[in-house]
C-alpha angles and dihedrals in degrees: 000000000000119000119243114232114234110234118220114225108219119218116230110267116246113238110261091202111119127216110244117248092234091061091050090053092050092053091050092049092053090048090053092048092052091049091048093050090048091050093048090047091053092049094048091046090052093050093047090047092052091047092049092048097047101032095085090048091051091048094046092049089079133054113274121186125198130183110243098177137002127176143150119216110202096172092110128054092266115040122236115224112203123192130181119191131185127201105217094172129092098245133065116269113222110201116221107176147339117229110202105208114207125198138180096004128181133181129208123194129213110227093195115119113226126193092215141008102234109158116075116200114200127228139164099198116051122204122195133192088259090059091050092049095047092042093228141089117180120207119187114221134187110199138116132216117206122221115285090010135125127224127195125206127188123187128183106210118215133183122218101217114089121219091028142107120213122199127186148130114261137193135169132234112198118205119198142168113356102335108327119136140186126189133207128216118258130260136190120257137184122197110195123200094158123128097040097303120150133189120262121184118239096234120219115237098227135058091243091050093049092047089052090053091047100045096041097051127086097188122094097223092058092043092052094047092045091053089049089052092051089049090054091053090044099204106157093209086082093058097093091050092049090048089064088069093059084088096049117134088230115084094208091054091050091048091049092048093050092046091051091051092055087079100019101044119131132180087263091070099047094104097055090041091052090051089050089062085080094053116134091231119082094211092053090051093046093049091047091053091051092047092052090046090057092047087054126175097013088063097050101085093051091049092047089057088063091063088078093055120122086223104093093194089055091049089051095052091044089059091047089052092048088051090054091051092046101185120149092257091050091047092052092052090051092051089055089054092058086084093057107101095177112137112235096186142331117242115184104301094347124099099196109208133183089250090057090051090049092050090052091048091053089051087054091053090045095199110167094217092064093068092089089059094046099049096074089056090069085077097044117132090230109083093206090058090052091050094051093043092055092052092046093051090055089053099048091059103219110150090200087078094063097093092050091048091051090051089050089060085084090062112131091228115087094209092053090052091048092050091050091053090051091050092049091050090054093049096047105023087234123140109273090219090081115119126237089258091053091053093047091053092045091050093051090052095044103032095101091048092050092050090052 
């Protein structure tokens, strides 16, 4: 039997071909790049996710105002601007100012001639032509809006030119906290002063409210009416704020401020009142004198300091003011000024000197002890000084002056003689129509009695 040969099954030969090293490196590089891109993507996604998650919290951590409603109602003569603001942030919003932005303005004027302006139209925000031209009116505000709260603001817009009609578009930019801002849209407005209407401020009812109107306004009409309102209330805590307006560029505002301080003046406002004595307007000076007079002794030292001024007119009015106050210290300062022969001004035949002004001020005080200082002035070379000295001696009431006044009846100046007769009449209650001879005879007969 033949043997079967066992066949050997050959396993497939593994390829003996090797992968090049360069190809291995390339595959590894790609793998690394893919891993790097994946890593960067994960990191960026994480950062973006964190930013997205925390961004609203960061934004909400501050105050954030948004305008909910803004409109201007021009159905009445003076338009009403209404503004509603919400604080959607998580901190309190402290309002700093409102900037009223004005665009495309035009002004019409009423040519009608009226005999009187009889219809006041009330406002609480005054616009002027300057505001229209510059396109901006800034109103300071002091108010806070708590988080998730609403605040409403209503403004009645007035215009300061009578017999006019102002038209424009207006919007508001609200500034709050450090430098944050929010802006409204714009709306059309018409401010009508036609038919003899004139603006009248809606006065606040409290001192704080009136001060807010005064200090936050840049127009003269509002400033003047606010000061008048403070004067009516009469609370002296407003005096130092009113005194600031003694240096206003507007004469009417300065007059109003000085007038209010006549009754409301305190020692705190002596310095600005003393400076106002040099004002170019006579009413401001007069009101300032009266205000300082009412303040009295606390004002004296500041006024005395003006006596060293190079401004002769200021020295003159300082002496007049001291004469109105009339305290012993004021009187002493005036006596020292009797030696000042500086000529303030020349008026017709009068050379008005500081000494003449001082003599008149002493006559105003009418203190008997000043007679000894006034008597030598009856012989002054300046006729105006002699005239004022004669009147003052009659006012001070010292009978020891009678003989010198009788001698002065020989003065070559008629006014000096007349003033001496008037002074003698006051001192003796005798008719001032007596002649020099009558007085000489009277004095001879009464000299011994007068001495006793």
